[in-house]
N, C-alpha and C positions, 0 to 999 in steps of 0.2 A: 235289437242288439242282445247278443247272447247273456245267456244270466251268468255262465263261468265264461268268465272273459280271460283269464289268465293260468297256466298252470308253471309252477315254478320248483327245480327240483335242485339243489346243491350237489356239488360232485361224490360220488359213491365210492369212498374207500375200505371198505369191510364187507364182509359175506360176498353170498353168491352174485348177488347184483351189480358187485364191480367188473364183472366177467361179460356184462352185455353191453355190448361196444358203444349201443345206440344211447346209453343212459348213465355210462360210469363221469363222463366229463360233468354231467350237469347237464339243465335244459331250460330255456325261457320259450314258453309258447304262449303267442298272442291268438286268442279263439275270437275272430274278425266275424264269424257268420253263424246263425244257427245250426250249420251243418258243417262240421269236421269229420274227416278221415283219415285212417291211421295207416299205412300200405307198408310194406315189406316181406322180406321172407318169413319161414318161422321161425322164434327162437329169437326175433330182433329186439322185441321188448314190447311190441303193442301192447297186447296183453296183460303183462306186466303192469304196465302203467293206465291202463284202464282198470284192472284191478285196484289199485291205490285210490284211484278218482273213487270207483264205487265205494270202496269201505268208508275213505272220506264222507260221503254222501249218507251215509248209513243203513247203506242197502247189501242183504244176503250176497257173499261172494260166492255161492250155490245156485243165486239166480233168484231175481224178485226185485220185489220194492221194500220198503221201511217195514210192512206189515205182515210180510212173507218169512216166518222164522224157522225157514230150515235146517236150522242146526238146534232146535228141539232146548233152547233154553240156555246152550253153551256154546263156545267157540268151537268150531270144527277144525280140528286139525288137520293141515294140508290145505284149508280154504282161507288163511289168515296172510292177509297183503305184507309182505315185506317192505315194502315201497312206503305203504300209506302215511308212516309217521316222518316220515322225510320229504314230503311234497309240502306245497303251499297252494291253494287256489283262493284266486281271487275273484270274487263274486259281485256282481252287478243286478239292482243296486242291494241284493238282500242272498243271502245263502238259502240255496233252495234244496228241498228235501223230498218233495216230489219225482216220482217218474219211475226209473225202474232198469235192472242190472240184469241182461241178457245174455249167457254163454252158450254156444251150441251145442258144446259138449256136453255141458250138464242140465240139458232142455227135459230129455227124459227124467231124470229125477225128480226136476220141479215140476212136470205134468204130473207123476205120480203122487206128490205132494197136495196138490189142489184135487185130485181124487179121493183122496184121503179125508182130505175137508169135506168134500161136497158127501162122504157117505151121510154124516149129522146133518147137512144142511145142503139138500140140491139145490136151490138156489145160487150157490154159489159159484157154478157152472155158468150163469146167466152174464157173468163178467168174460165169459170165454166162448161167447157164442151159441150158449145153451147145449153144448154137448163136451163129454171128457175132452180133454185132448188127446189120448191113448186110443178114443174111436174114431179119430181123423186119420189122414194120411201126414206124415214128418212135414209137408209142405202145407198142408190145410193147416195144421196146428200152429204153426209159424204164423203165419196169416191172420190167424182168429186170434191170437194173441197181440199181434199188429194193430190191426181194426178194432178191437174190443177193449184193450188194456192203456193202448197209447193215446194220451187225451190232453194231459199239461204238465211239465216237468221238464228234467234232463233224461235223456235216454241212453244209456249206455251199452254198446250192444258189440258184441265179439263175435264174428262171424256169420252175420242173420242171414247171410245168401246160402249157409252148408246145405239147407234142404230146401230151395226154392231153385223152381226150374226159370230159364229164363223169361218167361211170360209171367209170371210169379214175383221176381224181380221186378219187372215194371209195373207190376201193381205195387210191390212195396215202394216204390221210388213215389208212387201216386201217395201213399201215406205220407211219407216223408213231406213232399211238397203242401199238401194241403195243412198240415201244422206248422212247418215253416213259415208258410204266407199268414197262420193265424197270428204269428209269433208269442204262441202260448209253450212250443216246447223248443227244446235245442236237443241235437244228436251230437256223440261221439261213438264213430263207428270205426272198428278196426276190419278191415278186409281182404280179401284176395279177388275180387270180382270187378272186372274191368266195365261191369256194367253201369255199377252204382257210383264208382270214383267219377263216373262222364254229366252227376248231377251237376246242374248249373250253379256255378256262385259260389260251389262247396268250396272250403279250405282242406288242401290235401297236403299230410305231413308224410314223408318217408323216412324210413329206419332204417339204417344201416350201418356199416363199420365206423363210418365217419361221423355220427351221428343222427342227429333228427332235423331236416330241413324242407321248408315248404316248397311244392313242387305242382306241376301240371298233370292234369290226368296223361296227355299224351306223350309226356317223357316218364313216365312210371313204365317199368317191366313188365307189371301184369298186363297193360293195355297192348305197349307196343309187341310184345311177345303173341298175346292172343290175335291181334292183330294181323300181325305176318304170318302165322301159321294158318289162318282162316283165307287170307290170301292165297296164300300155296301150300295148302297141305303134303300135295305128295311129295314135294322138296324136302319138307322135314320129316316126313315117313320115309322116305330113300334114305337120308343118310341116318335115322334113328333103328332101323329095320334092316337097313341093308338089302332094299329090292328095290 
C-alpha cells in the first residue's frame, strides 16, 4: 500500500495557477500503487504538482531530501511552490518525510552542493558511490543517486530519464522494481519516457487541457507516437523534411 494515498486540490481561482488547464478545476487523485507516473506536454502542470507535494514533504525544491539545505538558511526566490498551500495530502498510515525530490533541470546545482559539503568531509561522497557526481557522466551520476540514495521513503522525480540512455532507463526500472517490491518506497514520477511508463502495475495520470485522468501506457501520446515513428521512421521524416 502506498504511503501517500490521495492528492486533493480545490479549484484554483486566482494567480497564474488558474491558467494551468489540467489543474484549474481542482483534482482528486487516488494513488493505488507504489509507482505513479504523471504524463503530458510541457507546461501541462506535472512539475507544478510535484513541487507542491515535495514542499509539503519538507524537501528542498532545488532537489534533495529534508537534510539538504540548498537554500542556505532561507527560502529561495523562484523555488517556492505556489501550489503547496492549497494541496491536501492523505497518508497511510502516517505522513512520510523520508525520501528525495529530484529535478533533472537543477541536478547540476545539487551535485555542486554535495561537492561543497565533501570539501570538509570526503566521506559524504560514500553516499553517492564514493565519487563526485561531477566526475561522472550525466547518466552515471543519475544512476549513482538512484542506486545509493534510494532506500526507503517517497521519491518525487521530475524527468529522471533526462540523462539516461535506453539501457540505463532499463537499469533505473530495475531500481524502481526492487524498492517497489520491498514495500519500502513510493515513486511519483513526471516523465516523457515511453519506456518508463511501461512499468508493470503502475498508475498513469494524463495531464492535458481537459484535466487529469487515469490512462494506460498504450493510450499515451508518448508511447503511441514513439512506437509509430520507430515502426516507420521514413514516413515521418518524408513528411517533416520533405524528402
